[in-house]
C-alpha positions as CSV (number, residue, x, y, z in Angstrom):
1,M,0.0,0.2,0.1
2,P,1.2,3.5,-0.7
3,E,1.2,4.5,3.4
4,R,3.2,1.4,3.8
5,R,5.7,2.4,1.4
6,A,6.0,5.8,2.2
7,S,6.9,4.7,5.9
8,F,9.6,2.2,4.8
9,R,10.7,5.4,3.2
10,I,11.4,7.2,6.7
11,A,13.1,4.1,7.9
12,R,15.6,3.9,4.5
13,R,16.6,7.7,5.0
14,A,16.8,8.1,9.0
15,L,19.0,5.2,9.7
16,V,22.6,5.8,8.2
17,A,26.2,5.1,9.9
18,G,27.6,7.9,11.9
19,G,25.2,7.3,15.0
20,A,23.4,4.4,13.6
21,L,26.2,2.2,13.7
22,A,28.2,3.8,16.7
23,A,27.3,0.4,18.7
24,V,29.2,-1.7,16.9
25,A,31.7,0.7,15.9
26,G,33.6,0.4,19.3
27,A,33.7,-3.5,18.9
28,C,35.1,-3.1,15.3
29,V,38.0,-0.7,16.8
30,F,38.7,-3.7,19.5
31,A,38.5,-6.3,17.4
32,L,41.0,-4.7,14.5
33,G,43.5,-4.4,17.3
34,T,43.2,-7.9,18.6
35,I,42.0,-10.1,15.7
36,A,44.6,-10.0,12.9
37,P,44.0,-11.4,9.5
38,A,44.7,-14.7,8.3
39,R,46.5,-14.0,5.5
40,A,50.0,-12.6,4.9
41,D,49.2,-9.4,3.9
42,A,47.5,-8.6,7.3
43,K,49.1,-5.2,7.5
44,H,47.4,-3.9,4.1
45,A,44.3,-5.2,5.1
46,R,44.3,-3.6,8.8
47,G,45.5,-0.5,7.3
48,E,42.5,-0.2,5.0
49,L,40.1,-1.2,7.6
50,A,41.0,1.1,10.1
51,Q,40.9,3.8,7.6
52,S,37.2,2.5,6.5
53,L,36.2,3.1,10.2
54,T,37.7,6.6,10.0
55,L,36.0,7.5,7.4
56,L,32.7,6.5,8.5
57,D,33.0,8.6,11.8
58,A,33.7,11.7,9.5
59,G,30.6,11.0,7.3
60,N,32.5,9.9,3.7
61,Y,30.5,6.7,3.5
62,S,31.2,6.0,0.1
63,A,35.2,6.0,0.8
64,A,34.7,4.0,3.5
65,R,32.6,1.3,1.6
66,L,35.9,1.1,-1.0
67,H,38.5,1.1,1.7
68,A,36.5,-2.3,3.8
69,Q,36.4,-3.3,0.1
70,R,39.9,-3.0,-0.4
71,A,40.6,-4.7,2.8
72,I,38.3,-7.8,1.8
73,K,40.3,-7.9,-1.6
74,A,43.3,-8.3,0.6
75,D,41.5,-10.8,3.2
76,P,38.8,-12.3,1.8
77,D,38.1,-14.6,4.6
78,W,38.3,-11.6,7.4
79,G,35.3,-11.8,9.1
80,L,35.7,-8.6,10.7
81,A,36.2,-6.7,7.1
82,H,32.6,-8.0,6.2
83,A,31.2,-6.7,9.0
84,V,32.7,-3.2,8.6
85,L,31.8,-3.3,4.8
86,A,28.1,-4.3,6.0
87,R,28.2,-0.9,8.1
88,A,28.8,0.9,5.4
89,Y,26.3,-0.2,3.0
90,L,23.8,0.6,6.0
91,A,25.3,4.1,6.2
92,L,24.6,4.2,2.5
93,G,21.0,3.0,2.6
94,D,21.5,-0.4,1.2
95,G,20.3,-3.3,2.8
96,T,20.3,-5.8,0.6
97,S,24.1,-5.8,0.1
98,A,24.6,-5.3,3.9
99,E,23.0,-8.2,4.9
100,G,25.2,-10.3,1.9
101,E,27.8,-9.2,3.7
102,L,26.7,-9.9,7.4
103,D,26.4,-13.4,6.3
104,R,29.6,-13.7,4.9
105,A,31.3,-12.0,7.9
106,R,29.2,-14.8,10.1
107,D,30.5,-17.8,7.9
108,D,34.1,-16.0,8.5
109,G,33.8,-16.0,12.2
110,F,32.3,-13.0,13.5
111,D,30.2,-13.3,16.4
112,H,26.6,-13.6,15.0
113,D,25.3,-12.5,18.5
114,R,26.9,-9.2,17.8
115,A,25.0,-8.7,14.7
116,H,21.2,-8.7,15.2
117,Q,21.2,-5.0,15.5
118,L,23.3,-4.6,12.5
119,Y,20.4,-7.2,10.9
120,A,17.6,-5.5,12.0
121,H,18.7,-2.4,10.3
122,A,19.2,-4.4,6.9
123,A,15.7,-6.0,7.3
124,L,14.0,-2.4,8.1
125,L,16.0,-1.2,4.9
126,E,14.7,-4.1,3.0
127,G,11.0,-3.1,3.6
128,D,10.3,-5.8,6.4
129,P,9.7,-3.8,10.0
130,D,8.2,-7.2,11.5
131,R,11.7,-8.4,11.1
132,A,13.3,-5.8,11.8
133,L,11.6,-5.5,15.1
134,A,12.5,-9.6,15.6
135,E,15.7,-9.2,15.0
136,A,16.1,-6.1,17.6
137,A,14.8,-8.0,20.4
138,K,17.3,-10.3,19.9
139,A,20.3,-7.2,20.1
140,Q,22.8,-7.9,23.4
141,P,22.5,-5.3,26.0
142,R,25.4,-3.4,25.2
143,F,23.9,-2.4,21.4
144,A,20.5,-1.6,23.3
145,G,20.5,1.9,22.0
146,Y,21.0,1.0,18.2
147,A,18.4,-1.5,18.7
148,L,15.8,0.7,20.1
149,R,16.4,3.0,17.3
150,V,15.9,0.3,14.6
151,A,12.9,-0.4,16.9
152,A,11.3,2.9,16.7
153,L,12.0,3.3,13.1
154,A,10.1,0.0,12.3
155,L,7.1,1.0,14.4
156,A,7.3,4.0,12.5
157,A,7.2,2.4,9.2
158,K,4.2,-0.1,10.3
159,G,2.1,2.9,11.1
160,H,2.8,3.2,14.9
161,G,4.7,6.5,15.0
162,P,3.6,7.4,18.2
163,E,5.2,4.1,19.6
164,G,8.1,4.9,17.4
165,E,8.6,8.4,19.1
166,A,7.7,7.1,22.7
167,L,10.7,4.8,22.5
168,L,13.2,7.3,21.1
169,D,12.1,9.4,24.0
170,R,12.9,7.0,26.6
171,L,16.7,6.6,24.7
172,L,17.2,10.4,24.6
173,D,16.2,10.9,28.2
174,V,19.1,8.2,29.0
175,N,21.3,9.8,26.6
176,P,20.6,13.4,25.3
177,N,23.5,13.8,23.1
178,D,22.7,10.7,21.2
179,G,22.9,12.7,17.3
180,A,21.5,9.8,15.7
181,A,18.4,9.5,17.9
182,W,17.5,12.8,17.4
183,A,17.6,12.7,13.9
184,D,15.7,9.7,13.6
185,L,12.7,11.4,15.9
186,G,12.8,14.3,13.4
187,R,12.3,11.8,10.7
188,I,9.4,10.2,12.2
189,R,8.0,14.1,13.3
190,F,8.7,15.1,9.8
191,A,6.4,12.3,8.5
192,A,3.7,12.9,11.0
193,G,3.3,16.4,9.6
194,N,4.8,18.2,13.0
195,V,7.3,19.8,11.3
196,A,8.6,22.3,14.3
197,G,8.8,19.4,16.0
198,A,11.1,17.7,13.5
199,I,13.2,21.1,13.1
200,D,14.1,21.1,16.7
201,A,15.1,17.5,16.5
202,A,17.3,17.8,13.2
203,A,19.0,20.7,15.1
204,R,19.9,18.8,18.0
205,A,20.9,16.2,16.0
206,I,23.9,18.2,14.1
207,K,24.7,19.7,17.1
208,A,25.3,16.3,18.5
209,S,27.0,14.4,15.4
210,P,27.5,17.3,12.8
211,N,29.4,14.5,10.4
212,D,25.9,12.6,10.4
213,L,24.3,13.0,6.8
214,A,21.5,11.7,7.3
215,A,20.8,15.1,10.1
216,L,22.2,17.4,7.7
217,T,20.0,16.3,4.6
218,L,16.8,16.1,6.9
219,R,17.7,19.5,7.9
220,G,18.2,20.5,4.2
221,E,14.3,19.2,3.7
222,L,13.1,20.9,6.5
223,V,14.7,24.2,5.8
224,R,13.5,23.9,2.1
225,A,10.1,23.8,3.9
226,Q,10.4,26.5,6.1
227,Y,12.3,29.2,4.4
228,G,12.4,27.8,0.6
229,L,14.7,26.3,-1.9
230,V,17.6,28.4,-2.2
231,A,18.0,28.5,1.7
232,A,18.2,24.7,1.8
233,L,21.2,24.2,-0.7
234,P,23.7,24.6,1.5
235,W,22.6,22.0,3.9
236,F,22.6,19.6,0.8
237,E,26.1,20.7,0.2
238,A,27.1,20.4,3.5
239,A,26.5,16.8,3.2
240,L,27.6,16.0,-0.4
241,A,31.0,18.1,0.9
242,R,31.4,15.2,3.1
243,D,30.6,12.3,0.6
244,A,30.1,13.4,-2.8
245,Y,28.3,10.5,-3.4
246,Y,25.7,10.5,-0.6
247,Y,22.3,9.1,-2.5
248,D,19.8,11.0,-0.2
249,A,21.5,14.4,-0.3
250,L,22.1,14.0,-4.4
251,I,18.4,13.5,-5.2
252,D,17.0,16.1,-2.8
253,Y,19.5,18.9,-4.0
254,A,18.9,17.6,-7.6
255,A,15.0,18.1,-7.1
256,T,15.8,21.4,-5.4
257,L,18.3,22.6,-8.2
258,G,15.0,22.0,-10.6
259,D,12.9,23.4,-8.7
260,I,14.7,26.7,-8.5
261,G,15.8,26.5,-12.5
262,R,19.3,25.5,-12.5
263,Y,18.7,22.5,-14.9
264,R,22.8,21.9,-16.0
265,D,23.3,21.4,-12.1
266,M,20.5,19.4,-11.6
267,L,21.5,17.0,-14.3
268,A,24.8,16.6,-12.9
269,A,23.3,15.7,-9.3
270,T,21.1,12.8,-11.0
271,R,24.2,11.5,-12.7
272,K,26.0,11.4,-9.7
273,A,22.9,9.8,-8.1
274,L,23.2,7.1,-10.9
275,D,26.9,6.8,-10.3
276,A,26.2,6.2,-6.6
277,R,23.1,3.9,-7.2
278,P,23.0,2.6,-10.7
279,N,19.9,2.4,-12.3
280,D,18.0,4.4,-9.9
281,A,14.4,4.8,-10.4
282,R,14.3,8.5,-8.3
283,A,17.0,9.3,-10.3
284,Y,15.6,8.7,-13.7
285,Y,12.2,10.3,-12.7
286,L,14.1,13.7,-11.9
287,Q,15.9,13.1,-15.7
288,A,12.3,12.4,-17.0
289,V,11.3,15.7,-15.4
290,L,13.9,17.6,-16.6
291,A,13.6,16.2,-20.2
292,A,10.0,16.9,-20.2
293,R,10.6,20.6,-19.1
294,A,12.9,21.0,-22.2
295,G,9.9,19.9,-24.4
296,H,12.1,16.4,-25.4
297,Y,8.7,14.3,-24.6
298,D,9.8,11.3,-26.2
299,L,13.1,10.9,-24.5
300,A,11.2,11.7,-20.9
301,R,8.7,9.0,-22.1
302,T,11.9,6.7,-22.5
303,V,14.0,7.9,-19.2
304,L,10.4,7.7,-17.0
305,A,9.7,4.1,-18.3
306,R,12.9,3.1,-16.4
307,A,11.4,4.4,-13.0
308,T,7.7,3.1,-13.1
309,G,8.6,-0.3,-12.1
310,T,9.9,0.9,-9.0
311,L,8.0,3.9,-8.5
312,G,5.1,3.5,-10.7
313,D,2.5,4.5,-7.5
314,V,4.3,7.9,-6.4
315,P,2.1,10.7,-7.4
316,G,4.7,12.7,-9.0
317,V,5.2,9.9,-11.5
318,R,1.5,9.0,-12.3
319,L,1.1,12.8,-12.9
320,L,4.0,13.5,-15.3
321,G,3.4,9.7,-16.8
322,G,-0.4,11.1,-17.4
323,M,1.0,14.1,-19.1
324,L,3.6,12.4,-21.4
325,A,0.8,9.8,-22.4
326,Y,-1.6,12.4,-23.0
327,Q,0.9,14.7,-25.2
328,A,1.4,11.3,-27.3
329,G,-2.2,11.0,-28.1
330,A,-2.6,7.7,-25.7
331,Y,-5.5,9.3,-23.8
332,Q,-6.3,5.7,-22.2
333,Q,-3.1,5.7,-20.7
334,A,-3.5,8.9,-19.4
335,I,-6.7,8.1,-17.7
336,D,-5.3,5.2,-16.1
337,Q,-2.5,7.5,-14.6
338,W,-4.3,10.4,-13.9
339,S,-7.6,8.2,-12.1
340,A,-4.9,6.3,-9.8
341,L,-3.8,9.5,-9.0
342,A,-7.1,11.1,-8.1
343,S,-8.0,7.7,-5.9
344,Q,-4.6,8.4,-4.1
345,Q,-5.0,12.1,-3.5
346,P,-8.9,12.9,-3.3
347,M,-8.4,17.1,-2.5
348,N,-6.0,17.2,-5.5
349,L,-8.6,19.3,-7.9
350,T,-5.8,19.6,-10.5
351,A,-5.5,15.7,-11.1
352,K,-9.3,15.2,-11.4
353,R,-9.0,18.2,-13.9
354,L,-6.9,16.5,-15.8
355,L,-8.4,13.2,-15.6
356,G,-11.7,15.2,-16.9
357,L,-9.6,16.4,-20.0
358,A,-8.5,12.9,-20.8
359,T,-11.8,10.9,-20.5
360,L,-13.3,13.9,-22.3
361,R,-10.5,13.5,-25.3
362,A,-11.0,9.9,-25.5
363,G,-14.6,10.2,-25.6
364,D,-16.4,9.0,-22.5
365,A,-18.5,12.6,-21.7
366,R,-20.3,10.9,-18.6
367,G,-16.8,9.8,-17.3
368,A,-15.6,13.6,-17.7
369,L,-18.4,14.5,-15.9
370,T,-17.9,12.4,-13.0
371,A,-14.1,13.5,-12.9
372,L,-14.8,17.0,-13.2
373,R,-17.9,17.5,-11.0
374,P,-15.6,17.8,-7.5
375,A,-14.0,20.8,-9.5
376,A,-16.2,22.2,-11.1
377,L,-19.2,22.4,-8.8
378,R,-16.9,24.8,-6.2
379,G,-17.6,28.5,-6.2
380,D,-14.2,29.3,-7.5
381,A,-13.9,26.8,-10.3
382,D,-11.6,28.0,-12.6
383,S,-13.0,28.9,-16.3
384,Y,-10.8,26.0,-17.8
385,T,-12.7,23.3,-15.7
386,L,-15.8,24.9,-16.3
387,T,-15.5,25.3,-20.0
388,L,-14.2,21.4,-19.8
389,A,-17.5,20.5,-18.1
390,A,-19.6,22.3,-20.4
391,R,-18.0,20.6,-23.3
392,A,-18.7,17.2,-22.0
393,F,-22.4,17.9,-21.2
394,E,-22.5,18.9,-25.0
395,Q,-20.8,15.9,-25.9
396,S,-23.5,13.9,-24.4
397,G,-26.4,15.9,-25.4
398,E,-27.3,17.9,-22.7
399,R,-27.2,21.1,-24.1
400,D,-29.0,22.9,-21.4
401,W,-26.6,21.6,-18.8
402,A,-23.7,23.0,-20.8
403,A,-25.2,26.6,-21.1
404,P,-24.7,27.3,-17.3
405,Y,-21.4,26.3,-17.0
406,L,-20.3,28.0,-20.2
407,D,-21.7,31.2,-19.0
408,R,-19.9,30.7,-15.5
409,S,-16.9,30.4,-17.4
410,F,-16.5,33.7,-18.5
411,W,-17.2,35.2,-15.4
412,P,-15.1,36.0,-12.4
413,A,-15.4,33.2,-9.4
414,R,-18.5,33.6,-7.1
415,P,-17.6,34.8,-3.8
416,G,-18.2,32.2,-0.4
417,A,-16.3,29.3,-2.2
418,A,-15.3,26.8,0.2
419,P,-11.7,26.5,1.3
420,F,-12.3,22.5,1.0
421,G,-13.9,20.1,-1.6
422,T,-14.6,16.6,-0.6
423,D,-17.1,14.0,-2.1
424,D,-17.1,12.5,1.6
425,A,-20.7,12.9,3.5
426,P,-20.2,15.8,6.0
427,A,-22.0,13.5,8.4
428,A,-19.4,10.6,8.2
429,L,-16.4,13.0,8.5
430,T,-17.7,14.5,11.5
431,A,-18.7,10.9,12.8
432,A,-14.9,9.6,12.1
433,A,-13.6,12.5,14.0
434,A,-15.4,11.8,16.9
435,A,-14.4,8.2,16.7
436,Q,-10.8,9.6,17.0
437,P,-10.6,12.2,19.2
438,D,-6.6,12.2,19.5
439,E,-6.3,11.7,15.3
440,P,-5.3,15.0,13.8
441,V,-5.8,14.3,10.2
442,A,-9.7,12.8,10.9
443,R,-10.5,16.0,12.7
444,L,-9.1,17.7,9.8
445,S,-11.8,16.1,7.5
446,A,-14.2,17.1,9.9
447,V,-13.1,20.9,10.1
448,R,-14.0,20.6,6.0
449,G,-17.3,18.4,6.9
450,L,-18.3,21.4,9.1
451,L,-17.6,24.1,6.6
452,E,-19.6,22.4,3.8
453,T,-22.8,22.2,6.0
454,G,-22.3,25.8,7.3
455,D,-21.6,25.2,10.8
456,Q,-18.8,27.8,10.9
457,K,-18.7,27.7,15.2
458,G,-18.1,24.2,14.8
459,A,-15.3,24.3,12.4
460,L,-13.9,26.8,14.3
461,G,-13.9,24.5,17.5
462,E,-12.5,21.3,15.8
463,A,-9.5,23.3,13.9
464,Q,-8.8,25.0,17.2
465,A,-8.4,21.6,18.6
466,I,-6.2,20.2,16.0
467,T,-3.8,23.2,16.9
468,R,-3.8,22.4,20.5
469,I,-3.1,18.3,19.5
470,L,-0.5,19.3,17.4
471,P,0.9,22.7,17.5
472,G,4.0,22.1,15.6
473,A,2.1,21.1,12.0
474,P,1.3,23.7,9.7
475,A,-1.7,21.9,8.1
476,A,-3.3,22.6,11.7
477,W,-3.0,26.4,11.3
478,L,-3.8,26.2,7.8
479,A,-7.4,24.7,8.6
480,L,-7.5,27.0,11.5
481,G,-7.1,30.0,8.8
482,D,-9.3,28.6,6.4
483,T,-12.2,28.5,8.8
484,L,-11.3,32.0,10.3
485,A,-11.3,33.4,6.5
486,A,-14.6,31.8,5.7
487,M,-16.0,33.4,8.5
488,G,-14.8,36.4,7.2
489,R,-12.6,37.0,10.3
490,G,-9.4,38.6,7.7
491,V,-7.1,39.8,10.5
492,D,-7.4,36.4,12.3
493,A,-7.0,34.2,9.6
494,A,-3.9,36.1,8.4
495,R,-2.2,35.4,12.1
496,A,-3.0,31.7,11.3
497,Y,-1.8,31.6,8.0
498,T,1.5,33.4,9.4
499,R,2.0,30.8,12.5
500,A,1.5,28.2,9.6
501,A,4.3,29.9,7.4
502,D,7.0,30.0,10.6
503,I,6.7,26.3,10.1
504,R,6.4,25.6,6.4
505,F,6.5,28.3,4.1
506,D,5.3,26.2,0.8
507,E,3.5,28.0,-2.3
508,P,-0.3,27.1,-0.6
509,T,0.9,29.1,2.6
510,M,2.0,31.6,0.8
511,L,-1.2,32.1,-1.4
512,R,-3.2,32.1,1.8
513,M,-1.0,34.4,3.8
514,V,-0.7,37.2,1.2
515,D,-4.4,37.3,0.4
516,A,-5.6,37.2,4.3
517,L,-3.0,39.9,4.8
518,E,-3.9,42.1,1.6
519,R,-7.7,41.4,2.6
520,A,-6.9,42.8,6.4
521,G,-5.6,46.1,5.0
522,Q,-1.8,45.2,5.4
523,R,-0.5,45.3,1.8
524,P,3.1,46.2,3.1
525,A,3.0,42.6,5.3
526,A,1.6,41.2,2.2
527,L,4.3,42.4,0.0
528,D,7.1,41.4,2.3
529,A,6.0,37.9,2.7
530,L,5.8,37.8,-1.5
531,T,9.3,39.1,-1.7
532,K,10.7,36.4,0.7
533,F,8.9,33.8,-1.0
534,L,10.1,34.4,-4.6
535,S,13.7,35.0,-3.4
536,Q,13.6,31.1,-2.0
537,N,11.5,30.1,-5.0
538,P,12.0,32.0,-8.2
539,Q,10.2,29.7,-10.5
540,S,6.9,30.2,-8.9
541,I,4.2,30.7,-11.0
542,A,1.7,32.0,-9.0
543,G,4.0,34.0,-6.7
544,R,5.3,35.8,-9.7
545,R,1.9,36.2,-11.0
546,I,1.2,38.2,-7.7
547,A,4.3,40.3,-8.0
548,A,3.6,40.9,-11.7
549,H,0.0,42.6,-10.7
550,W,1.3,44.3,-7.9
551,Q,4.3,46.0,-9.8
552,I,1.6,47.1,-12.0
553,A,-0.3,48.6,-9.5
554,A,2.7,50.6,-8.2
555,G,3.3,51.6,-11.7
556,R,6.8,49.9,-12.1
557,Y,5.5,48.9,-15.7
558,D,8.9,47.9,-17.1
559,D,9.4,45.6,-14.1
560,A,5.8,44.1,-14.8
561,I,6.2,43.6,-18.6
562,E,9.8,41.8,-17.9
563,T,7.9,39.7,-15.2
564,L,5.1,39.1,-17.6
565,E,6.9,38.1,-20.6
566,R,9.1,35.4,-18.8
567,L,5.7,34.1,-17.7
568,R,4.3,33.9,-21.2
569,G,7.7,32.2,-22.7
570,E,6.6,29.7,-20.0
571,L,3.0,29.1,-20.3
572,G,2.2,30.3,-23.8
573,N,-0.2,32.7,-25.7
574,R,-3.6,30.8,-24.3
575,D,-3.4,32.5,-20.8
576,A,-6.3,35.1,-20.9
577,A,-5.4,36.5,-17.3
578,L,-1.9,36.9,-18.1
579,L,-2.4,38.5,-22.0
580,A,-4.7,41.3,-19.7
581,E,-1.8,42.1,-17.4
582,L,1.0,42.3,-20.2
583,A,-1.7,44.7,-22.4
584,V,-2.2,46.9,-19.2
585,A,1.6,47.1,-18.4
586,Y,2.5,47.7,-21.9
587,T,-0.5,50.4,-22.0
588,G,1.0,52.1,-18.5
589,D,4.7,52.2,-20.3
590,G,3.6,54.2,-23.0
591,D,2.9,51.7,-25.4
592,A,-0.7,51.4,-25.9
593,E,-0.1,49.8,-29.6
594,T,1.1,46.4,-28.1
595,G,-0.9,47.2,-25.5
596,R,-3.9,46.8,-27.7
597,S,-2.5,43.9,-29.6
598,Y,-2.3,41.5,-26.3
599,A,-5.6,43.1,-25.2
600,R,-7.0,42.2,-28.1
601,A,-5.7,38.7,-27.8
602,A,-6.9,38.2,-24.5
603,Y,-10.3,39.5,-25.1
604,A,-10.8,36.6,-28.2
605,L,-10.0,34.0,-25.6
606,A,-12.5,35.4,-22.9
607,P,-14.7,37.9,-24.1
608,M,-16.8,38.1,-20.8
609,N,-13.8,38.3,-18.6
610,P,-14.2,41.9,-17.0
611,A,-10.4,42.1,-16.6
612,A,-9.7,41.1,-20.0
613,T,-12.7,43.5,-21.5
614,D,-11.3,46.6,-19.7
615,A,-7.6,45.9,-20.4
616,Y,-8.8,46.5,-24.2
617,G,-10.8,49.1,-23.6
618,W,-8.2,51.1,-21.6
619,A,-5.3,50.4,-24.7
620,L,-8.0,51.8,-26.8
621,Y,-8.7,54.7,-24.6
622,Q,-5.3,55.6,-24.7
623,L,-5.1,55.5,-28.3
624,G,-7.8,58.1,-28.4
625,K,-10.4,55.7,-29.6
626,T,-12.6,56.9,-26.3
627,A,-15.9,55.6,-28.5
628,L,-14.8,52.2,-29.0
629,A,-13.7,52.1,-25.5
630,L,-16.4,53.4,-24.3
631,Q,-18.7,50.2,-25.2
632,L,-15.9,47.9,-23.5
633,F,-15.9,49.8,-20.2
634,Q,-19.9,49.7,-20.0
635,K,-19.3,45.5,-20.7
636,A,-17.1,45.6,-18.0
637,V,-19.2,46.9,-15.7
638,A,-22.1,45.3,-16.4
639,I,-19.9,41.9,-16.0
640,A,-18.4,42.8,-12.5
641,P,-20.3,46.2,-11.2
642,G,-18.4,45.6,-7.6
643,D,-15.1,46.7,-9.1
644,A,-14.1,50.1,-8.6
645,T,-11.6,50.3,-11.2
646,L,-13.9,49.2,-13.7
647,H,-16.2,52.2,-13.0
648,W,-13.2,54.7,-12.6
649,H,-12.1,53.9,-16.4
650,L,-15.6,54.0,-17.5
651,G,-16.4,57.7,-15.8
652,Q,-13.6,59.0,-17.9
653,A,-14.7,58.2,-21.2
654,L,-18.3,59.1,-20.2
655,G,-16.4,62.4,-19.4
656,D,-14.3,62.9,-22.4
657,L,-17.6,62.4,-24.5
658,G,-19.5,65.3,-22.4
659,R,-21.6,63.1,-20.6
660,N,-20.9,64.8,-17.6
661,G,-23.8,63.4,-15.2
662,E,-23.3,60.0,-16.0
663,A,-19.5,60.2,-15.7
664,A,-19.9,61.6,-12.3
665,A,-22.4,58.7,-11.1
666,Q,-19.3,56.2,-12.6
667,I,-16.3,58.0,-10.3
668,R,-18.7,58.2,-7.0
669,A,-19.4,54.5,-7.2
670,A,-15.2,54.0,-7.7
671,L,-14.9,56.4,-4.3
672,A,-17.7,54.7,-2.7
673,D,-14.9,51.5,-2.5
674,P,-12.8,52.2,0.5
675,G,-10.3,50.1,-1.2
676,F,-10.1,52.2,-4.5
677,G,-6.6,53.8,-4.9
678,D,-6.8,56.1,-7.0
679,R,-8.9,58.4,-5.3
680,A,-7.0,62.0,-5.9
681,A,-7.5,61.6,-9.6
682,A,-10.9,60.7,-9.3
683,M,-11.9,63.6,-6.7
684,A,-10.2,66.1,-9.2
685,A,-12.1,64.5,-11.9
686,L,-15.5,65.2,-10.3
687,R,-14.2,68.9,-9.7
688,L,-13.9,69.5,-13.2
689,L,-17.2,68.1,-13.9
690,G,-18.7,70.7,-11.8
691,T,-20.1,68.0,-9.9
């Protein structure tokens, strides 16, 4: 099951040499000094093994493996050398090779009773937590700490994270400077959503064991979540400075580089990862992503095929696989991928939209409607989803149903859209939460259910309870912020989102935080949050859209044009909102002719979109074509009568045409909005009109 496999990944990435095998290190060093190799080249074998142990302690696991292999080459029958090589394999996350070396060590005289904790670790890396628990229980008392850590991670892999945390808490009470135990605790907390607790544990791990590559890599992941992509790079680089071929750091480093846009460096990191683990599925997946971004779809499909055997159920692989299949016209393959993704992530509206698209292209209109329904019924459904739903109704012969969805696709989103969407009955969600009062995931679902039924007070109580149960989980604070936003308490919602952002500052958190701060009248704080986010995540499309909008509002048209043109280069020429913003930016910069070109293209794509309509009118107005502009302004106001800027533009055009009374009425409508920003010019216009 996906949950079990995700838990196994926790174990694979948590236990590594450094502290993980510290319990056996002393025994190895002791044996190295007292048990000589059997062959004549014993001195060379002993020197290589001593170097291997030194490198393990320094955090260079790959080099340690190499020197242990050289020791075995010098004396193939030396059991201790095989045990040390097993330790290096465990540090590198290779449980199968480690177990093979442990068996050879046993056959060559290494005491099997001293290796139960090592066998437990190997079993855990191989995805067998039950065998790991059984082996850990046999460990000798002197290796109890190591065995306890393996047991804790095995429990987490079986879905018993709290029990695993409790074991590590006991261990840390006895030995608070056990850096490896802190790293393991951080990994378990991170997987459970307790990001703040994971941050604290990772910091303690690095302080206690600065050469622990697992701790450094975990800290990089957490910094990426808490602060952003750019800030995470030094942590991955610190791990790679100790071991340039440490796989986990290489993979996270490559993914982060790609998200920043450093594609050459990303490719180099994936190639190193493949050197560390030939034919590795995660490295191939990242290379497939890179090829797809560059438009090399055939290459992307070829490379991705090497990853699907191992990572076929990973959401990102399913998303990419579906996109590549759709691009090739293999709609049924795309349906299979995106259907599985939508089942795996029921709240993923993008997956359902894509599934609806592929199903519609395959000729199954009813299936497309089933997929699109959760997204299309939302008040904030985007125009593309609504258009797809309308086309599906048309193909199924239900044109009467198609018309309302097509009409809605031309209009702005309705206010009051629920912050969540779910196919489950609200009563069932609240009942599940009542049956599991200490389970935050169930209670998060209950918040959704209560909001769907309009019980905002009940939803608020549940959301507040979740923050008390798990204050270090950003999802808890997001749920509270969403509930407060639905209640119209913008300032309080902004505070909740800020708490979430202090723990995990990702794009969904940023978007909520910026919107809430702006609605609360705190534009400088919103701008500061956006600026910080983009400094760490420069490739964010949503972030750059907001930045461009604010650049236009501030009159920084050159900057807006640069931002928007880069976005157009990435997104193409079918985004009406983007083209309308470009029109406004060029017109504001004094190039109304170019502005008109973009506005006309935007209007052709979305003739009932008020922003596109107004942008087209404004460009014409600046070109002196006031009569034509007037028609567009009137249409824009009719579509969105609550927008003050539209009234202001209409008022100016009416005034220029000598229709002073009508112009004054429109300008007063604009001034009635407290958020209208062009107040001084509007007041001056009223005075000129003599009203």
